[in-house]
N, CA, C and O atoms as CSV, one atom per row, in Angstrom:
chain,resi,resn,atom,element,x,y,z
A,1,MET,N,N,0.849,-1.178,0.000
A,1,MET,CA,C,0.000,0.000,0.000
A,1,MET,C,C,0.892,1.237,0.000
A,1,MET,O,O,1.894,1.289,0.713
A,2,ALA,N,N,0.528,2.208,-0.786
A,2,ALA,CA,C,1.287,3.451,-0.884
A,2,ALA,C,C,1.076,4.313,0.359
A,2,ALA,O,O,0.034,4.241,1.010
A,3,ASP,N,N,2.073,5.123,0.673
A,3,ASP,CA,C,1.954,6.069,1.771
A,3,ASP,C,C,1.047,7.211,1.301
A,3,ASP,O,O,1.359,7.889,0.322
A,4,LEU,N,N,-0.053,7.420,1.986
A,4,LEU,CA,C,-1.029,8.434,1.589
A,4,LEU,C,C,-0.908,9.719,2.388
A,4,LEU,O,O,-1.759,10.601,2.273
A,5,THR,N,N,0.139,9.837,3.200
A,5,THR,CA,C,0.332,11.036,4.011
A,5,THR,C,C,0.622,12.225,3.102
A,5,THR,O,O,1.536,12.159,2.281
A,6,PRO,N,N,-0.141,13.315,3.231
A,6,PRO,CA,C,0.115,14.476,2.389
A,6,PRO,C,C,1.466,15.121,2.698
A,6,PRO,O,O,1.924,15.105,3.841
A,7,THR,N,N,2.088,15.679,1.683
A,7,THR,CA,C,3.357,16.382,1.809
A,7,THR,C,C,3.275,17.663,0.989
A,7,THR,O,O,2.340,17.818,0.204
A,8,PRO,N,N,4.214,18.580,1.144
A,8,PRO,CA,C,4.207,19.782,0.304
A,8,PRO,C,C,4.266,19.457,-1.196
A,8,PRO,O,O,3.712,20.191,-2.014
A,9,ASP,N,N,4.936,18.361,-1.548
A,9,ASP,CA,C,5.003,17.956,-2.955
A,9,ASP,C,C,3.727,17.249,-3.419
A,9,ASP,O,O,3.425,17.220,-4.612
A,10,ARG,N,N,2.987,16.686,-2.477
A,10,ARG,CA,C,1.718,16.003,-2.766
A,10,ARG,C,C,0.683,16.460,-1.761
A,10,ARG,O,O,0.320,15.703,-0.861
A,11,PRO,N,N,0.194,17.700,-1.899
A,11,PRO,CA,C,-0.772,18.212,-0.925
A,11,PRO,C,C,-2.072,17.414,-0.959
A,11,PRO,O,O,-2.411,16.790,-1.964
A,12,GLY,N,N,-2.776,17.447,0.141
A,12,GLY,CA,C,-4.054,16.763,0.211
A,12,GLY,C,C,-4.492,16.542,1.642
A,12,GLY,O,O,-3.925,17.091,2.587
A,13,LEU,N,N,-5.509,15.731,1.770
A,13,LEU,CA,C,-6.118,15.412,3.055
A,13,LEU,C,C,-6.148,13.900,3.189
A,13,LEU,O,O,-6.567,13.203,2.265
A,14,HIS,N,N,-5.707,13.387,4.335
A,14,HIS,CA,C,-5.741,11.946,4.590
A,14,HIS,C,C,-6.420,11.704,5.923
A,14,HIS,O,O,-6.034,12.281,6.939
A,15,VAL,N,N,-7.436,10.845,5.916
A,15,VAL,CA,C,-8.174,10.480,7.120
A,15,VAL,C,C,-8.069,8.974,7.301
A,15,VAL,O,O,-8.181,8.212,6.340
A,16,SER,N,N,-7.852,8.555,8.542
A,16,SER,CA,C,-7.710,7.142,8.854
A,16,SER,C,C,-8.503,6.810,10.108
A,16,SER,O,O,-8.518,7.582,11.067
A,17,LYS,N,N,-9.160,5.657,10.093
A,17,LYS,CA,C,-9.846,5.124,11.273
A,17,LYS,C,C,-9.719,3.608,11.169
A,17,LYS,O,O,-10.565,2.947,10.566
A,18,PRO,N,N,-8.653,3.061,11.762
A,18,PRO,CA,C,-8.337,1.648,11.574
A,18,PRO,C,C,-9.407,0.668,12.060
A,18,PRO,O,O,-9.522,-0.437,11.530
A,19,SER,N,N,-10.185,1.067,13.059
A,19,SER,CA,C,-11.251,0.198,13.544
A,19,SER,C,C,-12.346,1.070,14.153
A,19,SER,O,O,-12.091,2.223,14.499
A,20,PRO,N,N,-13.552,0.539,14.288
A,20,PRO,CA,C,-14.651,1.329,14.853
A,20,PRO,C,C,-14.370,1.866,16.256
A,20,PRO,O,O,-14.898,2.910,16.637
A,21,SER,N,N,-13.547,1.162,17.019
A,21,SER,CA,C,-13.273,1.607,18.385
A,21,SER,C,C,-12.048,2.521,18.486
A,21,SER,O,O,-11.796,3.098,19.543
A,22,ALA,N,N,-11.291,2.657,17.407
A,22,ALA,CA,C,-10.103,3.516,17.422
A,22,ALA,C,C,-10.493,4.942,17.057
A,22,ALA,O,O,-11.435,5.153,16.293
A,23,PRO,N,N,-9.772,5.924,17.601
A,23,PRO,CA,C,-10.068,7.305,17.220
A,23,PRO,C,C,-9.600,7.574,15.788
A,23,PRO,O,O,-8.593,7.027,15.337
A,24,ALA,N,N,-10.332,8.407,15.098
A,24,ALA,CA,C,-9.928,8.815,13.754
A,24,ALA,C,C,-8.694,9.697,13.855
A,24,ALA,O,O,-8.477,10.373,14.861
A,25,GLU,N,N,-7.888,9.681,12.798
A,25,GLU,CA,C,-6.720,10.549,12.700
A,25,GLU,C,C,-6.722,11.175,11.313
A,25,GLU,O,O,-7.161,10.548,10.349
A,26,ALA,N,N,-6.234,12.405,11.207
A,26,ALA,CA,C,-6.186,13.074,9.908
A,26,ALA,C,C,-4.968,13.966,9.830
A,26,ALA,O,O,-4.476,14.474,10.837
A,27,SER,N,N,-4.493,14.144,8.610
A,27,SER,CA,C,-3.439,15.115,8.351
A,27,SER,C,C,-3.760,15.787,7.029
A,27,SER,O,O,-4.323,15.175,6.121
A,28,ALA,N,N,-3.395,17.049,6.939
A,28,ALA,CA,C,-3.648,17.819,5.731
A,28,ALA,C,C,-2.477,18.738,5.464
A,28,ALA,O,O,-1.890,19.307,6.384
A,29,VAL,N,N,-2.143,18.875,4.190
A,29,VAL,CA,C,-1.139,19.830,3.731
A,29,VAL,C,C,-1.709,20.468,2.478
A,29,VAL,O,O,-2.091,19.775,1.534
A,30,CYS,N,N,-1.764,21.795,2.475
A,30,CYS,CA,C,-2.298,22.524,1.328
A,30,CYS,C,C,-1.138,23.088,0.509
A,30,CYS,O,O,-0.056,23.330,1.043
A,31,HIS,N,N,-1.365,23.293,-0.771
A,31,HIS,CA,C,-0.317,23.870,-1.614
A,31,HIS,C,C,0.002,25.310,-1.218
A,31,HIS,O,O,1.030,25.839,-1.639
A,32,CYS,N,N,-0.858,25.962,-0.415
A,32,CYS,CA,C,-0.584,27.328,0.061
A,32,CYS,C,C,0.371,27.321,1.258
A,32,CYS,O,O,0.813,28.380,1.704
A,33,GLY,N,N,0.692,26.125,1.782
A,33,GLY,CA,C,1.612,26.017,2.906
A,33,GLY,C,C,0.950,25.665,4.227
A,33,GLY,O,O,1.645,25.323,5.185
A,34,ALA,N,N,-0.367,25.739,4.306
A,34,ALA,CA,C,-1.074,25.401,5.545
A,34,ALA,C,C,-0.948,23.906,5.829
A,34,ALA,O,O,-0.964,23.079,4.917
A,35,ARG,N,N,-0.824,23.579,7.116
A,35,ARG,CA,C,-0.733,22.182,7.564
A,35,ARG,C,C,-1.614,22.007,8.782
A,35,ARG,O,O,-1.817,22.950,9.547
A,36,ALA,N,N,-2.138,20.806,8.968
A,36,ALA,CA,C,-2.932,20.518,10.159
A,36,ALA,C,C,-2.944,19.019,10.405
A,36,ALA,O,O,-2.836,18.219,9.476
A,37,THR,N,N,-3.078,18.655,11.672
A,37,THR,CA,C,-3.294,17.266,12.062
A,37,THR,C,C,-4.390,17.245,13.109
A,37,THR,O,O,-4.627,18.243,13.790
A,38,ALA,N,N,-5.055,16.116,13.235
A,38,ALA,CA,C,-6.119,15.973,14.225
A,38,ALA,C,C,-6.207,14.514,14.666
A,38,ALA,O,O,-5.947,13.596,13.888
A,39,THR,N,N,-6.572,14.329,15.911
A,39,THR,CA,C,-6.820,12.999,16.460
A,39,THR,C,C,-8.129,13.053,17.220
A,39,THR,O,O,-8.364,13.965,18.012
A,40,GLY,N,N,-8.972,12.077,16.976
A,40,GLY,CA,C,-10.292,12.018,17.605
A,40,GLY,C,C,-11.357,12.365,16.581
A,40,GLY,O,O,-11.160,13.236,15.734
A,41,ASP,N,N,-12.472,11.685,16.666
A,41,ASP,CA,C,-13.517,11.826,15.652
A,41,ASP,C,C,-14.002,13.264,15.489
A,41,ASP,O,O,-14.131,13.743,14.362
A,42,ASP,N,N,-14.271,13.953,16.580
A,42,ASP,CA,C,-14.777,15.331,16.482
A,42,ASP,C,C,-13.732,16.269,15.895
A,42,ASP,O,O,-14.063,17.127,15.076
A,43,GLN,N,N,-12.475,16.119,16.300
A,43,GLN,CA,C,-11.420,16.978,15.786
A,43,GLN,C,C,-11.175,16.718,14.301
A,43,GLN,O,O,-10.904,17.648,13.541
A,44,VAL,N,N,-11.271,15.457,13.892
A,44,VAL,CA,C,-11.094,15.124,12.476
A,44,VAL,C,C,-12.233,15.719,11.656
A,44,VAL,O,O,-11.996,16.250,10.570
A,45,ARG,N,N,-13.462,15.640,12.154
A,45,ARG,CA,C,-14.587,16.267,11.435
A,45,ARG,C,C,-14.343,17.764,11.254
A,45,ARG,O,O,-14.612,18.317,10.187
A,46,ALA,N,N,-13.836,18.413,12.292
A,46,ALA,CA,C,-13.557,19.851,12.215
A,46,ALA,C,C,-12.439,20.136,11.209
A,46,ALA,O,O,-12.529,21.097,10.445
A,47,LEU,N,N,-11.404,19.323,11.202
A,47,LEU,CA,C,-10.320,19.514,10.240
A,47,LEU,C,C,-10.844,19.372,8.815
A,47,LEU,O,O,-10.521,20.191,7.955
A,48,VAL,N,N,-11.644,18.347,8.558
A,48,VAL,CA,C,-12.196,18.135,7.218
A,48,VAL,C,C,-13.089,19.305,6.807
A,48,VAL,O,O,-13.020,19.757,5.664
A,49,ALA,N,N,-13.916,19.795,7.709
A,49,ALA,CA,C,-14.782,20.931,7.400
A,49,ALA,C,C,-13.949,22.174,7.074
A,49,ALA,O,O,-14.263,22.899,6.130
A,50,GLY,N,N,-12.900,22.420,7.842
A,50,GLY,CA,C,-12.025,23.555,7.573
A,50,GLY,C,C,-11.286,23.412,6.258
A,50,GLY,O,O,-11.121,24.389,5.529
A,51,TRP,N,N,-10.840,22.208,5.949
A,51,TRP,CA,C,-10.165,21.937,4.675
A,51,TRP,C,C,-11.113,22.234,3.518
A,51,TRP,O,O,-10.740,22.912,2.561
A,52,ASP,N,N,-12.337,21.725,3.609
A,52,ASP,CA,C,-13.310,21.948,2.539
A,52,ASP,C,C,-13.628,23.427,2.353
A,52,ASP,O,O,-13.820,23.887,1.228
A,53,ALA,N,N,-13.684,24.165,3.445
A,53,ALA,CA,C,-14.063,25.573,3.378
A,53,ALA,C,C,-12.926,26.495,2.953
A,53,ALA,O,O,-13.169,27.523,2.321
A,54,HIS,N,N,-11.677,26.137,3.295
A,54,HIS,CA,C,-10.588,27.098,3.122
A,54,HIS,C,C,-9.385,26.612,2.321
A,54,HIS,O,O,-8.533,27.422,1.955
A,55,HIS,N,N,-9.294,25.330,2.043
A,55,HIS,CA,C,-8.110,24.787,1.358
A,55,HIS,C,C,-8.548,23.795,0.301
A,55,HIS,O,O,-9.740,23.602,0.063
A,56,GLY,N,N,-7.579,23.177,-0.321
A,56,GLY,CA,C,-7.884,22.178,-1.331
A,56,GLY,C,C,-8.811,22.723,-2.397
A,56,GLY,O,O,-8.452,23.676,-3.089
A,57,PRO,N,N,-9.998,22.146,-2.552
A,57,PRO,CA,C,-10.928,22.594,-3.585
A,57,PRO,C,C,-11.331,24.060,-3.444
A,57,PRO,O,O,-11.651,24.702,-4.445
A,58,ALA,N,N,-11.323,24.602,-2.233
A,58,ALA,CA,C,-11.730,25.995,-2.022
A,58,ALA,C,C,-10.791,26.957,-2.763
A,58,ALA,O,O,-11.237,27.998,-3.245
A,59,HIS,N,N,-9.511,26.626,-2.857
A,59,HIS,CA,C,-8.571,27.479,-3.586
A,59,HIS,C,C,-8.942,27.552,-5.062
A,59,HIS,O,O,-8.854,28.617,-5.674
A,60,ASN,N,N,-9.353,26.436,-5.629
A,60,ASN,CA,C,-9.732,26.423,-7.045
A,60,ASN,C,C,-10.971,27.277,-7.291
A,60,ASN,O,O,-11.045,27.980,-8.300
A,61,LYS,N,N,-11.938,27.227,-6.391
A,61,LYS,CA,C,-13.151,28.024,-6.544
A,61,LYS,C,C,-12.832,29.517,-6.455
A,61,LYS,O,O,-13.375,30.313,-7.222
A,62,LYS,N,N,-11.952,29.901,-5.520
A,62,LYS,CA,C,-11.589,31.306,-5.362
A,62,LYS,C,C,-10.863,31.827,-6.587
A,62,LYS,O,O,-11.045,32.980,-6.978
A,63,GLY,N,N,-10.040,30.981,-7.196
A,63,GLY,CA,C,-9.287,31.398,-8.373
A,63,GLY,C,C,-10.143,31.622,-9.601
A,63,GLY,O,O,-9.721,32.316,-10.525
A,64,ARG,N,N,-11.335,31.052,-9.634
A,64,ARG,CA,C,-12.219,31.174,-10.796
A,64,ARG,C,C,-13.173,32.348,-10.705
A,64,ARG,O,O,-13.878,32.642,-11.670
A,65,GLN,N,N,-13.210,33.021,-9.578
A,65,GLN,CA,C,-14.159,34.124,-9.405
A,65,GLN,C,C,-13.677,35.371,-10.095
A,65,GLN,O,O,-14.352,36.400,-10.053
């Protein structure tokens, strides 16, 4: 399996939850330089919501306006 951890050369969002009883974990790196990590289901949900609103695809939408 390939390493899916985002890096500055391969920006993105990675979420992992190895089992139903384990806490979710996430890491994100945006091409603008922003980075974030989260552990725990609620914190991961917040990271994903922030990524969707301000990074990743949000940068493309802002550039088209």
